[in-house]
TORPA-434804 format. One line per 5 residues: number of its first residue (from 0); for each residue x, y, z of C-alpha. Coordinates in nm, 4 decimals, padded with zeros to 6 digits. Each point is the difference from the previous one (the first is absolute). Layout:
// TORPA-434804
NUM) X/Y/Z; ...
***
This chain:
// TORPA-434804
0) -01.8217/03.9438/09.6048; 00.1981/00.2544/-00.1957; 00.2129/00.0868/00.3001; 00.0808/-00.3657/00.0483; 00.1063/-00.0279/-00.3610
5) 00.2455/00.2872/00.0430; 00.1684/-00.1360/00.3099; 00.2373/-00.2393/-00.1811; 00.1095/00.2808/-00.2305; 00.0616/00.2372/00.2872
10) 00.1819/-00.2651/00.1945; 00.2196/-00.0870/-00.2977; 00.0744/00.3662/-00.0700; 00.0840/00.0644/00.3630; 00.2250/-00.2973/00.0159
15) 00.1774/00.1032/-00.3185; 00.0414/00.3516/00.1313; 00.1353/-00.1288/00.3274; 00.2294/-00.2381/-00.1806; 00.1279/00.2796/-00.2201
20) 00.0526/00.2248/00.3025; 00.1861/-00.2688/00.1914; 00.1978/-00.0908/-00.3102; 00.1008/00.3610/-00.0543; 00.0871/00.0331/00.3650
25) 00.2062/-00.3162/-00.0118; 00.1815/00.1127/-00.3132; 00.0677/00.3383/00.1597; 00.1313/-00.1660/00.3113; 00.2232/-00.2321/-00.2001
30) 00.1261/00.2858/-00.2161; 00.0694/00.2056/00.3103; 00.1864/-00.2885/00.1600; 00.1903/-00.0630/-00.3220; 00.0971/00.3656/-00.0299
35) 00.0892/00.0115/00.3694; 00.2116/-00.3111/-00.0400; 00.1846/00.1476/-00.2991; 00.0402/00.3269/00.1860; 00.1382/-00.1796/00.3050
40) 00.2424/-00.1918/-00.2189; 00.1207/00.3205/-00.1616; 00.0243/00.1749/00.3371; 00.2027/-00.2896/00.1396; 00.2257/00.0049/-00.3071
45) 00.0518/00.3743/00.0428; 00.0729/-00.0468/00.3707; 00.2491/-00.2738/-00.0808; 00.1643/00.2234/-00.2592; 00.0105/00.2869/00.2475
50) 00.1555/-00.2232/00.2661; 00.2559/-00.1161/-00.2532; 00.0726/00.3595/-00.1059; 00.0209/00.1071/00.3639; 00.2512/-00.2726/00.0805
55) 00.2010/00.0906/-00.3087; -00.0117/00.3687/00.0953; 00.1107/-00.0795/00.3555; 00.2856/-00.2097/-00.1356; 00.1051/00.2861/-00.2285
60) -00.0172/00.2397/00.2945; 00.2193/-00.2290/00.2065; 00.2493/-00.0167/-00.2858; -00.0010/00.3790/-00.0391; 00.0405/00.0491/00.3735
65) 00.2940/-00.2395/-00.0031; 00.1539/00.1898/-00.2918; -00.0559/00.3337/00.1738; 00.1514/-00.1299/00.3232; 00.2994/-00.1293/-00.1917
70) 00.0407/00.3300/-00.1833; -00.0469/00.1996/00.3180; 00.2515/-00.2003/00.1975; 00.2402/00.0025/-00.2932; -00.0385/00.3732/-00.0553
75) 00.0456/00.0732/00.3688; 00.3076/-00.2171/00.0049; 00.1440/00.1766/-00.3038; -00.0931/00.3385/00.1460; 00.1610/-00.0816/00.3328
80) 00.3128/-00.1262/-00.1752; 00.0106/00.3091/-00.2210; -00.0502/00.2310/00.2983; 00.2785/-00.1709/00.1908; 00.2340/00.0400/-00.2979
85) -00.1032/00.3644/-00.0376; 00.0569/00.0710/00.3696; 00.3453/-00.1562/-00.0249; 00.0798/00.2132/-00.3060; -00.1197/00.3132/00.1783
90) 00.2343/-00.0707/00.2875; 00.2838/-00.0360/-00.2504; -00.1112/00.3232/-00.1694; 00.0131/00.1893/00.3286; 00.3561/-00.1275/00.0493
95) 00.0952/00.0979/-00.3571; -00.1436/00.3501/00.0349; 00.1707/00.0552/00.3328; 00.3304/-00.1192/-00.1468; -00.0390/00.2512/-00.2848
100) -00.0789/00.2673/00.2562; 00.3201/-00.0797/00.1873; 00.1925/00.0108/-00.3303; -00.0885/00.3704/-00.0121; 00.2075/00.0647/00.3139
105) 00.2885/00.1683/-00.1945; -00.2446/00.2356/-00.1694; -00.1597/00.0712/00.3340; 00.3399/00.0867/00.1478; 00.0515/00.2453/-00.2834
110) -00.3397/00.1528/00.0755; 00.1124/00.0498/00.3602; 00.3152/00.1828/-00.1181; -00.1870/00.2103/-00.2554; -00.2438/00.1151/00.2678
115) 00.2746/00.2299/00.1366; 00.1091/00.1415/-00.3365; -00.1501/00.3065/-00.1668; -00.0262/-00.1315/-00.3493; -00.0141/00.3272/-00.1984
120) 00.3093/00.1469/00.1673; 00.1929/-00.3293/-00.0155; -00.0865/-00.0447/-00.3683; 00.1367/00.3419/-00.0918; 00.3286/-00.0718/00.1802
125) 00.0286/-00.3509/-00.1449; -00.0415/00.1381/-00.3507; 00.3040/00.2256/00.0427; 00.2237/-00.1926/00.2414; 00.1317/-00.3547/-00.0692
130) 00.0860/-00.0389/00.3684; -00.3630/00.0454/00.0938; -00.0921/-00.2652/-00.2526; 00.2620/-00.2305/00.1544; -00.1533/00.0653/00.3405
135) -00.3395/-00.1143/-00.1179; 00.1661/-00.2959/-00.1706; 00.1287/-00.1008/00.3423; -00.3455/00.0417/00.1531; -00.1419/-00.2298/-00.2644
140) 00.2624/-00.2627/00.0747; -00.0188/-00.1304/-00.3543; -00.3748/-00.0566/00.0290; -00.1666/-00.0953/-00.3278; -00.3847/-00.0047/-00.0043
145) 00.0149/-00.2719/-00.2654; 00.1722/-00.2337/00.2444; -00.3105/-00.0350/00.2158; -00.1703/-00.3333/-00.0580; -00.3776/00.0470/00.0063
150) -00.0854/-00.3172/-00.1920; -00.1391/-00.1641/00.3136; -00.2445/00.2863/00.0480; -00.1192/-00.0349/-00.3582; -00.0623/-00.3714/00.0539
155) -00.1832/00.0692/00.3258; -00.2336/00.2635/-00.1406; -00.2852/-00.2323/-00.1131; -00.0201/-00.1540/00.3478; 00.0103/00.3038/00.2287
160) -00.2725/00.2492/00.0780; -00.0347/00.3046/-00.2288; 00.0679/00.2315/00.2931; 00.3214/-00.1818/00.0955; 00.1253/00.0335/-00.3580
165) -00.1093/00.3639/-00.0112; 00.1901/00.0922/00.3160; 00.3073/-00.1881/-00.1203; -00.0202/00.1878/-00.3310; -00.0201/00.3301/00.1868
170) 00.3039/-00.0939/00.2099; 00.1932/-00.0991/-00.3131; -00.0871/00.3216/-00.1828; 00.1019/00.2227/00.2910; 00.3310/-00.1765/00.0622
175) 00.0866/00.0132/-00.3692; -00.0813/00.3722/00.0023; 00.2873/00.0583/00.2427; 00.2275/-00.2315/-00.2001; -00.0733/00.1937/-00.3203
180) 00.0759/00.3319/00.1685; 00.3331/-00.1403/00.1161; 00.0786/-00.1074/-00.3564; -00.0669/00.3574/-00.1120; 00.2442/00.1346/00.2596
185) 00.2658/-00.2597/-00.0820; -00.0216/00.0845/-00.3680; -00.0003/00.3770/00.0517; -00.3108/00.0310/-00.2167; -00.0994/00.3332/00.1480
190) -00.2753/00.1305/00.2220; -00.2767/-00.1354/-00.2160; -00.1990/-00.2553/00.1969; -00.1170/-00.2857/-00.2179; -00.2517/-00.1203/00.2575
195) -00.3645/00.0990/00.0180; -00.0565/00.0935/00.3630; -00.3710/00.0477/-00.0444; -00.0320/-00.3520/-00.1375; 00.1976/-00.1395/00.2929
200) -00.2074/00.1990/00.2463; -00.3247/-00.1276/-00.1515; 00.1346/-00.3527/00.0113; 00.0930/00.0157/00.3672; -00.3221/00.1744/00.0982
205) -00.1956/-00.2742/-00.1766; 00.1703/-00.2541/00.2282; 00.0220/00.2256/00.3070; -00.2825/00.2578/-00.0128; 00.0898/00.1441/00.3418
210) 00.3399/00.1112/-00.1405; -00.1531/00.2491/-00.2454; 00.0646/00.3169/00.2051; 00.3406/-00.1249/00.1148; 00.1225/-00.0507/-00.3569
215) -00.1465/00.3260/-00.1233; 00.1868/00.1948/00.2682; 00.3356/-00.1810/-00.0123; 00.0391/-00.1379/-00.3515; 00.2636/-00.2567/-00.1099
220) 00.2129/00.0558/00.3107; -00.2313/-00.2228/00.2028; -00.0199/-00.2893/-00.2431; 00.2243/-00.2084/00.2222; -00.2550/00.0192/00.2815
225) -00.2746/-00.0856/-00.2437; 00.1885/-00.3222/-00.0695; -00.0283/-00.0939/00.3640; -00.3759/00.0524/-00.0105; -00.0269/-00.2013/-00.3219
230) 00.1957/-00.2850/00.1570; -00.2396/-00.0042/00.2948; -00.2969/-00.0021/-00.2372; 00.1509/-00.2835/-00.2034; 00.0489/-00.2082/00.3138
235) -00.3634/00.0540/00.0926; -00.1131/-00.1119/-00.3452; 00.2204/-00.3094/00.0019; -00.1196/-00.0953/00.3472; -00.3564/00.0481/-00.1186
240) 00.0723/-00.2370/-00.2887; 00.1468/-00.2595/00.2322; -00.3051/00.0202/00.2249; -00.2335/-00.0415/-00.2988; -00.1821/00.3298/00.0500
245) -00.2289/00.0970/-00.2866; 00.0687/00.3161/-00.1985; -00.2934/00.2357/-00.0144; -00.1057/00.2013/-00.3020; 00.1513/00.3240/00.1268
250) 00.3396/-00.1658/00.0423; -00.0158/-00.1390/-00.3530; -00.0835/00.3421/-00.1443; 00.2781/00.1619/00.2027; 00.2431/-00.2688/-00.1111
255) -00.0940/00.0532/-00.3654; 00.0683/00.3738/00.0316; 00.3359/-00.0583/00.1656; 00.1031/-00.2494/-00.2679; -00.1014/00.2458/-00.2722
260) 00.2089/00.2757/00.1574; 00.2931/-00.2346/00.0583; -00.0063/-00.1251/-00.3587; -00.0039/00.3554/-00.1339; 00.2890/00.1010/00.2230
265) 00.1968/-00.3135/-00.0829; -00.0442/00.0671/-00.3711; 00.1371/00.3507/00.0469; 00.2923/-00.1371/00.2020; 00.0796/-00.2519/-00.2730
270) 00.0108/00.2820/-00.2541; 00.2494/00.1869/00.2180; 00.2152/-00.3084/00.0380; 00.0047/-00.0567/-00.3761; 00.0859/00.3660/-00.0568
275) 00.2840/-00.0248/00.2533
***
């Protein structure tokens, strides 16, 4: 009887418990679906934003690539144009330097004549005898070192190879050495030699290392033959320029040394000319 009286209570409690459990489950399911729905919406919004950003980034990349292509093609065009202009100027520079070299022909002729004259003995005679001075005046043929036009060489210098300029400088210094000695004989200035033979020797050896022993044994008397070797070396350098051959580091260092020696010798020669 008592058990029967408890059955409605148990049934009601069980039903309430079940209802609560199902209600909680339903709420949980709805909350989960609601959260999932919100999450999916946010994910989709993020994906849409990413797609938009990706398209914008791709568009920017295409713009940058177009700009780079334009710059590259423009730069290459400018570079090609500049190189063509530079090559043309180098050809003109080679012509200018060779013209200046040919302008030294009178000084070279004097060097050829001086190669057969013993300077010390001739200087002593020229100091005492006006006729000897007149003889050397005739050899000079009225040559004036200041009459040589080397302006073209100066204009060509920035566009020729350092070695070509160095060899030309060596040739100029050696030819002017003979011209200065002739001026001394013409003026009867005595046996004192105003030229620095050691400086000239160092200069030539810097350009023609294989001539070191030859110059040491023979001295200034062989300078004329050195000029021939310098001319051959200059032709090689100019031909190398015309062919576009690259200058290696050793050549640059050698050229720098030659130019240094030539500048020092030229400065000394200028002092002698001013003193004369």
